[in-house]
C-alpha positions in Angstrom: 0.0 0.0 0.0 1.4 3.4 -0.9 2.3 5.8 2.0 -0.4 8.3 1.0 -3.1 5.7 0.9 -1.9 4.3 4.3 -2.0 7.8 5.8 -5.6 8.3 4.4 -6.7 5.0 5.9 -5.2 5.5 9.3 -6.6 9.0 9.5 -10.1 7.6 9.1 -9.4 4.5 11.1 -8.2 6.5 14.1 -11.1 8.9 13.9 -13.6 6.1 13.7 -12.0 4.1 16.5 -12.2 7.1 18.8 -16.0 6.8 18.7 -17.6 4.5 21.3 -18.5 1.2 19.8 -22.2 1.5 19.9 -25.0 -0.2 17.9 -24.3 -0.5 14.2 -25.7 2.2 12.0 -28.9 1.1 10.3 -30.4 2.9 7.3 -33.2 5.3 8.1 -36.7 4.4 7.0 -37.5 6.2 3.8 -39.8 9.1 4.3 -43.1 8.5 2.5 -43.9 11.1 -0.1 -47.3 12.7 0.8 -49.6 14.8 -1.3 -47.0 17.3 -2.6 -46.5 15.3 -5.8 -50.2 15.8 -6.7 -50.0 19.4 -5.3 -47.6 20.4 -8.1 -50.8 20.6 -10.3 -52.8 22.5 -7.7 -54.7 25.7 -8.9 -53.1 27.7 -6.1 -49.7 29.2 -6.7 -49.0 29.1 -3.0 -49.9 25.5 -2.8 -47.6 24.6 -5.8 -44.7 26.5 -4.2 -45.1 24.8 -0.9 -45.3 21.4 -2.6 -42.1 22.2 -4.6 -40.2 23.1 -1.4 -41.4 20.0 0.4 -40.4 17.7 -2.6 -37.1 19.5 -2.9 -36.4 18.8 0.7 -37.0 15.0 0.1 -33.9 15.0 -2.1 -33.1 11.7 -3.9 -36.0 9.9 -2.2 -38.4 12.0 -4.3 -36.8 11.5 -7.7 -38.9 8.4 -8.8 -42.1 10.2 -8.2 -40.9 13.5 -9.7 -39.9 11.6 -12.9 -43.4 10.2 -13.1 -44.7 13.8 -13.2 -42.7 14.4 -16.3 -44.9 11.8 -18.1 -48.1 13.4 -16.9 -50.5 15.8 -18.7 -49.8 19.0 -16.7 -47.0 21.0 -18.5 -46.5 23.4 -15.6 -46.1 20.5 -13.1 -43.6 18.9 -15.5 -41.6 22.1 -15.7 -41.5 22.3 -11.9 -40.6 18.6 -11.6 -37.8 19.0 -14.2 -36.3 21.9 -12.3 -36.4 20.0 -9.0 -34.9 16.9 -10.5 -32.0 18.9 -11.9 -31.3 20.6 -8.6 -31.4 17.3 -6.7 -29.1 15.6 -9.3 -26.6 18.5 -9.0 -26.6 18.2 -5.2 -28.4 21.6 -4.6 -30.6 21.3 -1.6 -32.9 23.8 0.1 -30.3 24.6 2.7 -27.5 25.2 0.2 -26.0 28.6 0.4 -26.6 31.0 -2.5 -22.8 30.9 -3.2 -22.8 27.1 -3.5 -25.9 27.3 -5.8 -24.2 29.9 -8.0 -21.0 27.8 -8.3 -22.9 24.6 -9.2 -24.8 26.4 -11.9 -21.6 27.9 -13.2 -20.2 24.3 -13.4 -23.3 23.1 -15.2 -23.0 25.7 -17.9 -19.2 25.9 -18.1 -16.4 24.5 -20.3 -13.5 22.3 -19.1 -11.4 25.0 -17.6 -14.4 26.7 -16.0 -15.4 23.4 -14.4 -11.9 22.9 -13.0 -12.0 26.4 -11.4 -15.5 25.7 -9.9 -14.4 22.4 -8.4 -11.5 24.1 -6.7 -13.8 26.8 -5.3 -16.3 24.2 -4.1 -13.4 22.5 -2.3 -12.5 25.7 -0.5 -16.2 25.9 0.5 -16.1 22.3 1.7 -19.1 21.6 -0.6 -18.2 17.9 -0.8 -21.6 16.6 -1.7 -21.9 18.9 -4.6 -18.4 18.0 -5.9 -19.2 14.3 -5.8 -22.5 14.8 -7.4 -21.1 16.8 -10.3 -18.3 14.4 -10.8 -20.7 11.4 -10.9 -22.9 13.2 -13.5 -20.0 14.2 -15.7 -20.0 12.4 -19.1 -17.3 14.3 -21.0 -14.2 12.2 -21.0 -11.8 15.1 -21.3 -13.5 16.8 -18.4 -13.4 13.6 -16.3 -9.7 13.2 -17.0 -9.0 16.8 -16.0 -11.1 16.6 -12.8 -9.7 13.3 -11.6 -6.9 14.8 -9.6 -9.0 17.7 -8.2 -11.7 15.3 -6.9 -9.4 12.7 -5.5 -9.7 12.5 -1.7 -12.9 14.6 -1.5 -15.0 11.7 -0.2 -12.4 10.9 2.5 -12.3 14.5 3.6 -16.1 14.6 3.7 -16.2 11.3 5.8 -13.6 12.7 8.2 -15.8 15.8 8.7 -18.8 13.6 9.4 -16.9 11.6 12.0 -15.6 14.8 13.7 -19.1 16.3 13.9 -21.0 16.5 17.2 -22.6 14.1 17.4 -20.6 11.9 14.9 -22.5 11.2 11.7 -21.4 7.6 10.8 -24.3 7.2 8.3 -23.2 10.4 6.6 -19.6 9.2 6.4 -20.7 5.9 4.8 -22.9 7.9 2.3 -20.0 10.1 1.2 -17.7 7.1 0.7 -20.4 5.3 -1.3 -20.7 8.3 -3.6 -17.0 8.2 -4.5 -15.5 6.1 -7.3 -14.2 2.9 -5.7 -10.5 3.5 -5.4 -8.1 2.2 -2.7 -8.1 5.1 -0.2 -11.9 5.3 -0.2 -12.3 1.6 0.2 -9.8 1.4 3.0 -11.6 4.3 4.8 -14.9 2.6 4.3 -13.6 -0.7 5.7 -12.2 1.2 8.7 -15.7 2.6 9.3 -17.2 -0.9 9.1 -14.7 -2.1 11.7 -15.6 0.8 14.1 -19.3 0.2 13.4 -19.1 -3.5 14.2 -20.2 -4.5 10.7 -16.9 -5.7 9.3 -17.6 -9.4 9.4 -21.1 -8.9 7.9 -19.5 -6.9 5.1 -16.9 -9.6 4.5 -19.6 -12.2 4.0 -21.3 -10.0 1.4 -18.0 -9.5 -0.4 -17.1 -13.2 -0.7 -18.6 -13.6 -4.1 -17.8 -10.2 -5.7 -16.2 -10.6 -9.1 -13.4 -8.7 -10.8 -10.7 -6.2 -9.7 -13.1 -4.2 -7.5 -14.1 -7.4 -5.7 -10.5 -8.2 -4.9 -9.8 -4.7 -3.8 -12.8 -4.5 -1.5 -12.0 -7.9 0.1 -8.4 -6.8 0.5 -9.5 -3.6 2.3 -11.9 -5.5 4.6 -9.4 -8.3 5.4 -6.6 -5.8 6.1 -8.9 -3.9 8.5 -9.8 -7.2 10.1 -6.0 -8.0 10.7 -6.2 -11.0 8.4 -3.1 -10.0 6.5 -2.2 -13.3 4.8 -5.7 -13.5 3.3 -5.5 -9.8 2.4 -2.2 -10.4 0.6 -3.8 -13.2 -1.4 -6.4 -10.6 -2.7 -3.8 -8.0 -3.6 
């Protein structure tokens, strides 16, 4: 393992280990989407605005229902749904600062060099969720190649911030690492979180039958965190 990757892993591992070993994190129950979906077509402007804000606050949980609105017969509801979908996809949430929103929109409209500058500004603002969302949505190969170095390490930084929060946000740390491209530092950090969370053995069982290079790398990370070094070496 490279020194930089080892440093990244131990940074997360030590932070995670400093937490009391409580009950494993379990995913929160999805919040049921109420009437706001239908209210996008309400005759009252105030009702439509309130529905838009409520659906926006749902984030990714609301995307399936919002996409159904696009297929409906109400053109205004479709326009509202399309705007909400794009905001959510770009990582813009109701509590995002105007500065972050402006930067994300600049990225969405910009060329390669503009996008590089925006990513660096977002890093200074610690807008990690938006960075990872933008990178995941990017399709242009030239832009992806250019952004690769700028985005590297962002998920680990975000996870570190979650762990350092009061109270620590383990679920948030997992979510950020899941958003990242599966490279060695992110996988080692995620394995360290599983160890701190008491779910390492469970995750090892899930990883037993994963195929390909990513399967080997994930098993290596988990086994190394479990202290099973000969088995980890066999996966390397």
